[in-house]
C-alpha positions as CSV (number, residue, x, y, z in Angstrom):
1,H,122.0,10.0,-47.6
2,E,120.8,6.5,-48.2
3,L,123.1,4.9,-45.7
4,A,122.1,7.4,-43.1
5,G,118.7,5.7,-42.9
6,L,120.2,2.3,-42.6
7,L,123.3,2.6,-40.4
8,P,122.6,3.5,-36.7
9,L,124.2,6.7,-35.5
10,P,126.7,6.3,-32.7
11,R,125.5,7.5,-29.3
12,W,127.7,10.2,-28.0
13,R,127.7,11.4,-24.4
14,P,130.0,14.0,-22.9
15,R,132.3,12.7,-20.1
16,G,131.1,13.4,-16.7
17,Q,127.7,14.6,-17.8
18,G,124.4,12.9,-18.6
19,W,122.7,13.7,-21.8
20,Q,120.0,15.6,-19.9
21,E,122.6,17.9,-18.2
22,H,124.3,18.6,-21.5
23,H,121.1,19.1,-23.4
24,P,118.4,20.4,-21.0
25,G,116.0,21.2,-23.8
26,L,115.9,17.6,-25.1
27,R,113.9,14.6,-23.8
28,R,114.1,11.0,-24.7
29,L,111.2,9.4,-26.5
30,P,110.0,5.8,-25.8
31,Q,111.6,3.3,-28.2
32,P,109.6,0.8,-30.3
33,A,109.0,-2.5,-28.7
34,G,110.5,-4.8,-31.3
35,R,111.9,-5.2,-34.8
36,R,108.5,-5.7,-36.5
37,R,107.2,-2.4,-35.1
38,I,110.2,-0.6,-36.5
39,E,109.8,-2.2,-40.0
40,A,106.0,-1.4,-40.0
41,Q,106.6,2.3,-39.3
42,G,108.9,2.4,-42.3
43,A,111.5,4.7,-40.7
44,R,113.4,5.0,-37.4
45,R,111.8,7.2,-35.0
46,P,114.0,10.1,-33.6
47,R,115.5,9.3,-30.2
48,Y,115.3,13.0,-29.0
49,S,113.0,15.8,-29.6
50,I,113.1,19.5,-28.9
51,G,111.1,20.6,-25.7
52,P,109.2,23.8,-25.3
53,L,111.0,27.0,-26.6
54,H,111.2,28.7,-23.3
55,R,112.8,25.6,-21.7
56,V,115.5,25.7,-24.5
57,C,116.2,29.4,-24.4
58,Y,116.2,29.5,-20.6
59,P,117.4,26.0,-19.5
60,N,118.7,27.2,-16.1
61,D,116.9,30.4,-15.7
62,S,113.5,31.0,-13.9
63,K,112.4,33.9,-16.0
64,A,110.4,31.8,-18.4
65,D,108.8,29.8,-15.5
66,A,108.0,33.1,-13.8
67,G,106.4,34.5,-16.9
68,H,104.5,31.4,-17.6
69,S,103.2,31.4,-13.9
70,I,102.2,35.1,-14.0
71,Q,100.3,34.4,-17.3
72,S,98.5,31.4,-15.7
73,R,97.6,33.4,-12.7
74,L,96.1,36.2,-14.8
75,E,94.1,33.8,-16.8
76,G,92.8,32.3,-13.5
77,F,91.5,35.8,-12.6
78,V,89.9,36.5,-15.9
79,N,88.4,33.3,-17.3
80,V,85.1,32.0,-15.9
81,H,83.7,28.5,-16.6
82,F,81.1,26.8,-14.4
83,D,81.5,23.2,-13.5
84,W,78.6,22.0,-11.2
85,R,80.2,18.6,-10.8
86,L,83.4,20.1,-9.3
87,R,85.7,17.9,-11.3
88,S,88.8,19.9,-10.1
89,G,87.5,20.2,-6.6
90,I,89.0,18.7,-3.4
91,A,85.7,17.2,-2.3
92,S,82.5,16.0,-3.7
93,P,79.5,18.2,-4.5
94,A,77.4,16.5,-1.9
95,N,80.0,17.2,0.8
96,F,80.2,20.9,-0.3
97,V,76.5,21.3,-0.2
98,A,76.3,19.6,3.3
99,L,78.8,22.0,4.6
100,L,77.2,25.1,3.0
101,A,73.9,23.9,4.7
102,V,75.4,23.6,8.1
103,L,76.8,27.1,7.8
104,F,73.6,28.7,6.7
105,V,71.7,27.1,9.6
106,F,74.2,28.5,12.1
107,P,71.9,31.2,13.4
108,L,69.3,28.8,14.0
109,I,71.7,26.7,16.0
110,L,72.6,29.7,18.2
111,R,69.0,30.4,18.8
112,W,68.1,26.8,19.5
113,T,71.0,26.3,22.0
114,G,70.5,29.7,23.6
115,A,74.2,30.6,23.2
116,L,73.5,34.3,22.8
117,S,71.7,34.5,26.1
118,V,75.0,35.9,27.5
119,A,74.0,39.2,25.8
120,N,71.0,39.4,28.2
121,V,73.0,38.7,31.4
122,S,74.8,41.5,33.2
123,S,78.5,41.0,33.6
124,E,78.0,41.5,37.4
125,S,75.5,38.7,37.6
126,P,76.5,35.4,39.0
127,D,74.9,33.7,36.1
128,H,77.3,35.6,33.7
129,S,80.0,33.0,33.9
130,R,77.7,30.0,33.1
131,A,76.2,31.9,30.1
132,F,79.6,33.0,28.9
133,L,81.0,29.4,29.0
134,K,78.0,28.1,27.2
135,F,78.5,30.7,24.4
136,C,82.1,29.7,24.0
137,F,81.3,25.9,24.2
138,V,78.6,26.1,21.5
139,L,80.7,28.2,19.1
140,T,83.8,26.0,19.6
141,G,81.8,22.9,19.0
142,F,80.3,24.3,15.8
143,L,83.7,25.3,14.4
144,W,85.1,21.8,14.9
145,L,81.9,20.3,13.4
146,I,82.4,22.2,10.1
147,F,86.1,21.2,10.2
148,C,85.3,17.6,10.5
149,I,82.8,17.9,7.5
150,A,85.4,19.5,5.3
151,L,88.2,17.0,6.5
152,V,85.9,14.0,5.7
153,G,85.2,15.4,2.3
154,I,88.9,15.9,1.5
155,R,89.9,12.4,2.7
156,Q,87.0,10.8,0.7
157,C,88.0,12.6,-2.5
158,G,91.8,11.9,-1.9
159,K,93.1,14.5,-4.3
160,I,95.1,16.3,-1.6
161,T,95.8,15.9,2.1
162,W,94.8,18.4,4.8
163,R,98.5,19.4,5.3
164,Q,98.8,20.2,1.5
165,L,95.7,22.3,1.8
166,I,97.2,24.3,4.7
167,G,100.5,24.6,2.8
168,T,103.0,23.3,5.2
169,E,105.6,22.0,2.6
170,R,108.0,24.9,3.4
171,H,110.4,24.1,6.1
172,G,113.4,25.9,7.6
173,W,114.0,29.1,9.4
174,R,113.3,31.2,6.3
175,A,109.9,29.8,5.9
176,V,109.1,30.4,9.5
177,A,110.4,33.9,9.3
178,G,108.3,34.5,6.2
179,H,105.1,33.2,7.8
180,L,105.6,35.3,11.0
181,S,106.4,38.4,9.0
182,V,103.3,38.1,6.8
183,A,101.2,37.2,9.8
184,A,102.4,40.3,11.5
185,A,101.5,42.5,8.5
186,A,98.0,40.8,8.3
187,F,97.5,41.3,12.0
188,V,98.3,45.1,11.6
189,G,95.8,45.3,8.8
190,M,93.1,43.6,10.9
191,D,93.9,45.9,13.8
192,V,93.6,49.0,11.7
193,I,90.3,47.9,10.2
194,G,89.0,47.1,13.7
195,N,90.0,50.6,15.0
196,L,88.6,52.4,12.1
197,S,85.4,50.5,12.3
198,N,85.0,51.3,16.0
199,S,85.8,55.0,15.5
200,V,83.5,55.3,12.4
201,L,80.7,52.9,13.1
202,G,80.9,53.1,16.9
203,P,78.4,55.9,17.3
204,L,75.9,54.0,15.1
205,Q,76.1,50.8,17.0
206,H,73.3,50.2,19.5
207,D,74.6,46.8,20.8
208,R,77.7,47.9,22.4
209,A,76.4,46.8,25.8
210,V,75.8,43.3,24.3
211,F,79.4,42.9,23.3
212,Q,80.6,44.3,26.6
213,S,78.8,41.3,28.2
214,M,80.8,39.0,26.0
215,I,84.2,40.1,27.4
216,A,85.8,37.6,29.9
217,K,85.6,38.7,33.6
218,S,87.5,35.8,35.1
219,G,90.3,33.5,34.4
220,V,88.1,30.6,33.5
221,E,86.2,32.8,31.1
222,A,89.4,34.1,29.6
223,L,90.7,30.6,29.0
224,A,87.6,29.5,27.5
225,F,87.4,32.5,25.2
226,L,91.2,31.8,24.2
227,V,90.2,28.2,23.2
228,L,87.5,29.7,21.1
229,A,89.7,32.2,19.5
230,L,92.5,29.8,18.7
231,S,89.9,27.3,17.3
232,A,88.4,30.0,15.1
233,G,91.8,31.1,13.8
234,F,92.6,27.5,12.6
235,V,89.3,26.2,11.6
236,E,88.0,29.3,9.8
237,E,91.1,29.7,7.7
238,F,91.1,26.0,7.0
239,V,87.3,25.9,6.0
240,F,86.9,29.3,4.3
241,R,90.3,30.3,2.9
242,G,91.1,26.6,2.1
243,Y,88.2,24.3,1.5
244,I,85.6,26.7,0.4
245,Q,88.1,28.8,-1.8
246,R,89.1,25.7,-3.6
247,Q,85.6,24.4,-4.1
248,C,84.4,27.8,-5.3
249,H,87.3,27.9,-7.8
250,A,86.5,24.4,-9.0
251,L,82.8,25.7,-9.4
252,C,83.5,28.8,-11.5
253,G,87.1,28.5,-12.7
254,N,87.9,32.1,-11.5
255,T,90.0,33.0,-8.5
256,A,88.5,36.5,-8.0
257,L,85.0,35.2,-8.3
258,A,85.8,32.4,-6.0
259,A,87.3,34.7,-3.5
260,F,84.2,36.9,-3.6
261,L,81.9,34.0,-3.0
262,Q,84.1,32.7,-0.2
263,I,84.2,36.1,1.6
264,A,80.5,36.4,1.2
265,I,79.9,33.0,3.0
266,F,82.4,34.0,5.6
267,T,80.7,37.4,6.3
268,Q,77.3,35.6,6.4
269,G,78.6,33.3,9.2
270,H,79.1,36.4,11.5
271,F,75.6,37.7,11.0
272,Y,74.8,37.2,14.7
273,Q,77.1,40.1,15.5
274,G,74.8,42.6,13.9
275,W,74.6,44.4,10.4
276,L,77.2,47.0,11.0
277,R,79.8,44.6,12.2
278,L,79.6,42.8,8.9
279,V,81.6,45.5,7.3
280,P,84.9,45.0,9.2
281,V,84.3,41.2,9.1
282,M,84.2,41.5,5.3
283,L,87.3,43.6,5.1
284,I,89.2,41.3,7.4
285,G,88.1,38.4,5.4
286,L,89.5,40.2,2.3
287,V,92.8,40.8,4.0
288,L,93.1,37.1,5.1
289,T,92.1,35.9,1.6
290,I,94.8,38.1,-0.1
291,T,97.3,36.7,2.5
292,A,96.4,33.1,1.7
293,L,96.4,33.6,-2.1
294,W,99.7,35.5,-2.0
295,R,101.6,33.1,0.2
296,K,99.8,29.9,-1.1
297,S,99.6,28.9,2.6
298,L,97.1,29.2,5.3
299,V,99.7,29.4,8.1
300,P,100.1,33.2,8.1
301,G,96.4,33.8,8.2
302,M,95.9,31.2,11.0
303,I,98.5,32.9,13.1
304,A,97.1,36.4,12.5
305,H,93.5,35.4,13.0
306,G,94.0,33.3,16.1
307,F,96.2,36.0,17.7
308,G,93.8,38.8,16.7
309,D,90.7,36.9,18.1
310,G,92.6,36.0,21.3
311,L,94.0,39.4,22.0
312,V,91.4,40.1,24.6
313,S,92.3,36.9,26.5
314,F,96.0,37.8,26.2
315,M,95.6,41.1,27.6
316,F,93.5,39.7,30.5
317,F,96.2,37.3,31.4
318,F,98.9,40.0,31.1
319,K,96.9,42.3,33.4
320,Y,95.7,40.0,36.1
321,L,98.3,37.2,36.1
């Protein structure tokens, strides 16, 4: 027993295998810098130590990792702790406040620019095309404005890149097939919500003529609306389901509460469409949020959102071209 503390033990390594492959639950500890440090400690430090229990019991199995991941996700939905400094956020608090301020003044921007004047122009009027293009131009410009604000905040913070926020790390045909299948399911859910809202809330809506005037009547109008729809599909998912969801989670530390705040902000941005239309907008935002949280990627939501908004233009091109 006395000699065991003095004589160094021989290092044994299986042939053809590293020590980590043979002992997956072990990890090497840093060695002392010199002889004096060893003598000062009074005893030799162990070269190996046992890792976490679930790593030892399941060295090559994903059951322990899956259970730990599920537990962490459940804790993320239950625990709430506020952090006004957004230490775990992807942008600074000043950038987050600036983006929210721009979003809340969006109705004033529409009124100041007169973008909603298309609702007062008959679809048969020669001025309809100019008013419609103005509407599409203002909304498209506003979407890319908030995208630039979010992108500047992400780049200044430097914690993640915009590609990591979107979730484009998955490659290969399986990832593409998974994104397309989830996007198709999300699009079906959005279509069901839209049809039910039209059948249930349709008789109560007194602004149907307003939205009829916002339907493209020519190829130029359809192209402009398609650009707006694709921009909305990309930018709104990036800003709301990506940037704002992350920032709200950094604020409250709770995934469910962050999703609620994000959907509320998303719904408020569509207030210009009328009170009754906020109901389907909120439900569609819920579907897209669940899709983003489930897949940990914004790609399926972007595809479903862009295709759903641009369906009117696609139908116009299919009918007249």
